[in-house]
Structures are given as structure tokens and as C-alpha cells.
N, C-alpha and C positions, 0 to 999 in steps of 0.2 A: 502363653501370656503375651499381650501386645507390648511392643517396644515403644517407649515414650520418648518424645523429643520436645525441646523447647519450641522449635519452629519446624513446620512442614511446608515445603514449597512444591506445588504441583505444576509442572511445566518448566521447561528450560529455555524459553525464549527470553523475554525481559525478566522473568522471575529469577533466572540464573544470576542476575546482577545484584540480587538482594544480599547474599552473604558478603560481609565485609568486615573490617577490623572491629567495628562496634559490636559484632556478633561473634567474635572469636571465642568468647566464653560460653556460648550457647551451643547446645546439641541441635544439629540441623539434619533433616531428611530432605533430599531432592528426589522427586518422582518424575520420570520421563519414560512413557511407553514407546515413544517413537525415536527419531534421530535427535541426538543431543544438539541443542542450539535453537530449536524452534523453527517456525515458518520462515522468518526473514532470512536467516542464515542459509537454510538448506533448500527451500523451494520458493522463496519469495523475493524480497527486495534486492538482496545482494546478487545472487546468480542471475536473476532476470535482467538487471542493469548491465551485467557483463555481456549478456547476449544483445541487449539494446545497443551497447557501444559498438559491438561488431557490426550490427545492422546499420548504425549511423555511418560507419566507415564505408560500408558497401554503397550506401546512397551517395556519399561524397564522391567516391570513384565514378559512380554512374553519371554524376552531373559535373564532372571535372571540366568538360568542354566549355561550360559557362564562363570559366575563368582563363580560357586559352591554354588549358593543360590537356595534353594528350594522354588519355588513360582509358582502360577498359576493365569492366568487371567480368571476369572469365569463369567464375564459379566459386564453390565453397568446399573447403575441407571440413566437413561437418564433424568428423571424429576429432580433429584437431581442436575445434571450438569446444566440444564437450570435455575433452581432456584438460584444456587450459582452465576451464571453469571449475570442474569437479575434481579431477584427479590431482591437479596441482594446487588448488586453492580451497574449495569448500569442504571436501571430504576430510582432508588432513586437519582443518581447523575444528570441525565438529568432533572428530576423534580425539584431538588434543584437548578440547574443552572437557570432554567426559573423563579422559585420563587424569586431568588435573584435579577434578572434583573427587575422583576415586583415590587419588594418590596421597602421599605423606604430607604434601603441602597444606592440605586442609583436613587435618585429623579429626576435626569435630563434625565432619559431614559424611553421611551415608547416602549412597545413590541406589535407588530402586528403579528397575527397568520394566515394570509391569503396569497395567492399567490400574488407576486408583478410583475407588468407589466408596462413598460414605456408607457406613453401617450404623452410625449413631452420631451424637454430638461430638465433634472434634475427633472422630474415630474413622479410620479408613481401612478397607481391605485393599492390599496391593499384591495382586497375584494370590499366592497361598498364605501370605503373611498379613498380620494386622498391626497397624501402628496408630499411635495417638499423638496429639500435639497440643501444647498450650496455645499456640498461634498457628493457624493454617492459612496459607495464601493460595488462592485458586488463580492460576495464570495459564490455563490450558488452551487458550487461543481459539481458533475457528477452523472449519473444514469446508471444502467446496460443496456447493449446492448442485444437485443433479436433477434436471427435470424428469418427471416420472416416465414420460414416453421414451426417453433415452435409457434411463436406469433399468426399465423392465424389458428393453428390446433384446438384450443379450449381445448387442454390438460392442466391440472393443472401443472404448473412448478414453481420452486422456484429459487430465486437468493440469493446472500449474504444477502439481506435485510430481508429475512424471514426464511431461511433454519435453522438458529440456534434456532428457536422457534418451530420446528416440534413437533407435539403432542406426537409422539413416534418414537423410532428408527426403521427404516425400515430394511427389510432383504436384499433388493437390491436397489442400487442407481446408476443412470447413470449421469455422470458429462460431460457436453459439454463445452469444452474449454481447453486451454493449457498454460494459463498464471499463474501469482502468485496466484490468488484467486482459480482457479481450482485445482492447485497442492496442495495448503494448505488444502482445504476441502477434497481432495482425501485422504490425510494423516489422517485427523481427523476421517473421517467416517470409513475408512478401519481399523484403529487402534482400533476403538470402536466396531468392529465386523461386519460391514456392507460389503456385497459383492459389491465392487465398480468397475464400468467400466468407463473409461475415454475416451471420443471421441476427437481425435486430428485432426483438419482439414488438417494440413500439415504433413510433415515427421519428425517433431521434436517438443518438448515442449520448453517452455520458450525462445521464439524468442528474439534475441538480446543479450543473455547471451553468454559468452565465450564458444567456441565449446567444449573444454575439460570438462568444468563444465556441460554443457548441456548433453553430452554423458554419463557422470558418473551419473547424476541424472536420466536419462532415464533408465539406467540399474537398479538402485535402485528402481525406481518406479515400473518397470515391475515385480520385485520380490515381491511386496506388494499388488498390485491391477492390474486389467486387463487394458491394454492400447491398443487402436485401432487407428493406424495412417492412414492418408489420408482418413478420414472418416467424413462424415457430416450427419445430420439428413435431410432426404428428405421429410418425412411427419410423422405425429404422430396421433395416434387414442386413444380414451379413453380406459383406461385399466391398464397400459399405454404400448402401443406397438409402437416402433419406426422403421420406414423403413429407412435403411441406404444407403448411396451412393455406398457401395460395393455390394449391392443387397441382403444383409442379413436383418433379422428382429431381434430386440432386445426388449425383454419384461423387464419391470422394475417397481419397486414400487414407486420410487421417482425420478423426473427429476430435476436436478440442472443445471441452465444455468449460465455459468461463462465465457462469450466470450468477456469480456472487458467492459469498461465504456465510456460513451460519455458525454462531458460537457453540462451543463444545460443552456448555454447562449441562445440557440435557442428558449427557452420557455418564453422569457421576452420582446418580441417586441422591440428589441434593436434599430432597424432602426429609430423608433420614437424619440429616444434620440440622434441620430447621432453616436451611438456606432457601430463600424464595427467589423465584424468577420474575423478571419484568418483561413480559412477552417472551422473546427468545434469549434474552440476556440475563445473567446473574444480577440480581438487584443489589445495588450498593448505594450508600449515602454519599454526601459530598466529600467524605474523607476516605472512601474506599472500603468501608465496613459493610459486610453483608448483614442480613437479618439474624444471623446466628452469632452469639458472643464468641469473640476470638477468631472469627473467620473473615478474611479479607479477600478481595478479588481485584484484578487489574488486567488491562489489555483487552484483546478482542472478545474474551469470554463475557465481559461486563461493560465495556466502554461503548459509547455511542459513535466512536471513531475507530475504524479498523485501519489504523496507521501505526507503523512501528515507532515513529517519533513520539506519538501520543502514549503508546504503551511504555516507552522508556520514561517519559515524564511522570506517568502514573506510578511506575515502579519507584521512582525517587520519592514521590509523595508518601506512598505506603511504607517504604523503608524508613523514612523519617518518623512517620506516625507510630510505627511499632516500637521504635527506639525511644520516642519522646511522646508518650501517651498524654502528657499534660500540655502539649504544644502542637496540636493537630494542624496539618496543612491540607487545604482543599485540593481536590483533583484539578490539575491545570488545564482547563478547557477553554481558555480565552484565546481568541485570534489563532485558531488552529489552521495551518496551511496544508496544502496538498499539491502533488504534482502528478502528471500523467506523462510517462516517458515513452511517448509514441513519436510519430513524425507527422506534423510538428509537435514539439513538446508543449505542454500546458502546465501552468502553475497558478495558484490563486490563494487568496486569504480574505476573510470577511464576507460581506454581503454581496449578492448579485445586484444588478441594477433594479430588477423587479422587486426584490426584497427591500432594498434601500428606499425606493420611492413610496413604499407603503407606510414608512415611518418618518421620513425626513424630507426637507427641501434640499434636493441634491444638485450638484454640479458634476458633469461627466466629461471626461476627455479621453478620446481614442487617439493614440499616437502610433503611427506606423514605423516599423523598423526602417523601411526604405526612405524615411525622411530625416534620418540622422546619418552622420558620416560613415560609421562602421556598417550600418545597414546598407549603404551604397556599395561598400567594399564587398559585402556578402551577396549583393544582387538579390536581396530579399524583397519580394513584392507582396507578400501575403501576411507576414507576422505583424502583430500590434500589441500594445499594452493598453488596457482600459482601466482608468482610475475613477472611483466614485467617492465624492466627499460631501460633507455637510456644508452647505453654502454659508450658513450663519456662523459656524465655529471654526471652519478650516480643518476639521478632523477627518482623517481618511476613514471611509466606511468599508471600502472593498477595493481589491486590486486583482486584476486578471490579466495574464500574459499568455500569448500563444506565439511561439517562434523559438529560434535557437536560444539555448541556455536560459529558458524561462524559469527553470527551477533554481537557478543561481540568482537571476535578476530580482526574483520576488523577495529575496531575503531582506533587502534594504527597506522594502515596504512592510514586511512583518515587523521590523524594528520600529518603523513610524507608528504602527498601530499599538504595539506592545508597550511603548513608552509614551503613548498619548501625545505625540508631537503634532504641531501645527504644520499642515502641508505647505503653507506659504513660507514658513521659516526653513523647512527642510529643503525647499527648492533654492533658496537664495543665501542661506547662511553657511554653506559649505562649498568646497570646490567639487566639480565633476570633471574628471580627467577627459580631455579632448585628444583624439576623437574616439574614445572608448565606448563600448556598447551601453554602459549605464547612462549615457546621454539620452537614451530612450526614456528612462525614468525621469530624468531632469526635465526634459521637454514636456512629458505628460503632466508633471506637477505644475510647471509654468503655464500650461494650457487650461488648467482648471479656472473657472470664472467665479469669483466671490463677490 
């Protein structure tokens, strides 16, 4: 006989944050077929940024002479890096999170560690067991997409899910892909001394990013590692030898596939539960409800944004909606920012210039890092902030930054948009510490013409 629960949560990324004091009187099942904690903790945001920071330090040493500092980059203790990230941080946190959910601290929660698949309305088979729930939350995330030519070749390839645990640092690496993940790992491994070649299927990297930012990043990337545009892998043979679409052959030691991620909803027999798909994502309404009564979804499996901060925000909305069915909150999809932790760093929020010009009479300002005092100190000659505003209202429509600490600097511009502030007042009605780096934003705001 199936065991029944008040709430069933499938996935332990953002979904693991749903249980709280308001549900202490509810019976809860948490299902996780993989490592507890989800993509962000184990193979995504957190460990990758720890590697990025190490790469940033390596680049800083490499360019120390710019500032009159004598220093040299003499190599990498790869095992030490891996151990710092996983043995000392990530793995204990993941294990601790699972132990907590299984322990006496949460007596109302049962944990299942097998794959969940629907067998009927609000009914799941989990391994050899069957469970049911009044409320079911699908938060199963996404998985790497593997091009057919590589998947069928038999060649050993890596993804973000295992590349960070390489047994040793290779001499050569080929990265297939041109998105966030590909560009971040290209920075990591090239900075740590690997000969990196990045294969880009189209004529540009980071599709969807503002044109000026994408062009600046491409120039910077090409100065650090090899980038081949309009190039795909046609076939691969053991060794590893890649036959490319331009007719050439590329030999490499490690192949990293970073061609995007696809939602995991298709692995759950959703039709049996009456849960519909919207193309490759689980279909949800503005409140996170699927097409089946009592079934909700959040995060990569259903969201238009594959970003951890969006998954967390959706989790908070769904958590509220389950607890307060008479006071539903919409999924928070306004002014969603993103960052690329490569070299240089990129961050953005809102419309690109092309998108904004289609709808508004815009004013645009490009402010260089090198034209503010702290930028001089950094000797930065390439970074810039680009702001796009509505000329008639003073409202910020888009903000795009490429350069050091872009992901931090963008936050004040997210605030401007989220609270519907007037750019003219933001620039003049507060202090900007001199000569701190936020003067980049101050000067960009002051440079907008209204």
C-alpha cells in the first residue's frame, strides 16, 4: 500500500528549502536520486565560483608586473584545489544536509534516494516503493545537453558535473559551447595553465547578451584562449581526435561539453499525472501550479530562467502559495539579473540596447572603468558599464557591465529597476564614495542625456 504524505518534494536544490516551521505539522517526503543539495551546491554555482576565484588569483599574479610587483605564476597544485573545494567544503555540506533531513531534528520528513516517476494523479513510484501526496512539488532541475555526434562517438567527455574532479590537470582541453558554463570554464582552465580551445557553433559567444558586451568579451577571450567560431564537432575518435565542421582535425586531452542544459521533466512520466509540458519545460501558471491539481513546479524544470537566484525566488513564492492558498503570489520574474564569472566578468539586468530601441526613445551611456579614479588604480583599459534609459521618463531600461566586480556593481542598478527609481534622482540624491569603484555607475548615470 502506498504511503501517503501531505507534501512530496522531488529534488533537493531549491526544493529542499520548502520545509519550514509553517509545515512542522505536515508529513513530508523528500525525493533525491542524486547528490543531496542539487546542482548549485554540488556541480554548479558554488564550486564553480570557487574555481573561478582561484583562476582570478592566478591571472592577478600573471599581471602583477603592471603594478610594479615582482611575482610569477609557477604552476598549480590541482589536487589541493580539488580538495579545498570538495573535500573541505562541498561534500561535507551535502552530506550534512541529507543527514539533517534524515535525522531527529526533522521527524516529520522522510527521505527517498531513488528516481521518482508518476504512475497516476499525485502518485509516484520511487524505486520499488509507491507514495502519494496531497501536494507535490516538482523541483528536479536540469541536466547537460550532449550533441549527438559526441554522445554516439564513445569518446570520454566531461560536463560541468564531473570536470571539476579531474584526476589531474591536462595539457590541452577542448570546450564545446559558447554560453555561461563554457566561458567560465575556459577562463578557469586557461588561467591555470591549460591550452584551451573553445568551439563556438555560431559566429558569437554568449547569445542574448548586449552586442557591445558580447563583442568586448569575445576580444578578451580571444587574447586568453583559442576560439573557433562557426565550428561544430562532426565526429570524435578515441585518443581524443575531433573532426570539425570546417574540415580540420583537433587533438585534445580532455573534452568538456557545455552546450546548455535541458529540464528534467521528461524523465518523470508526467502524462500519467496529468502534468503537461510547454515545449521542454513543465508547464506552470503565474503562481507555479502545473496543469494537474495539487502539483506545483519550480526552478530549472519549469522556469524560463536557469538561474539559482530565480529558483530560490520561485521556491519562496510556491512555499507561500501552498501555505496560503487564498493569497497567491506570482512567480517573481521581473528584472531578473545574471552574471558570467569569466575573465572579464559580465553582469546585466533588463533590456539590451537593441531590445530597448524597438519600444522606447532611449538614451545610452557607455562609461569606461579607466575614466574613474579606481579604474585608473586598476589600470583597466577595457571594462565599461552601459546604461540604457527611457529619455522621456528617466526610467532605467537596461544595465550591462563588463569588467572587475561586475556582478557586485550591477546590484545597485537592479535596485533602481526593482523600485522604479528615476535615474536622474539616483545619480544626484545620494553620495557616491570617492574614489570607490561605484563611481563607474555614478558617472554612467550622470552621462545619460534626457
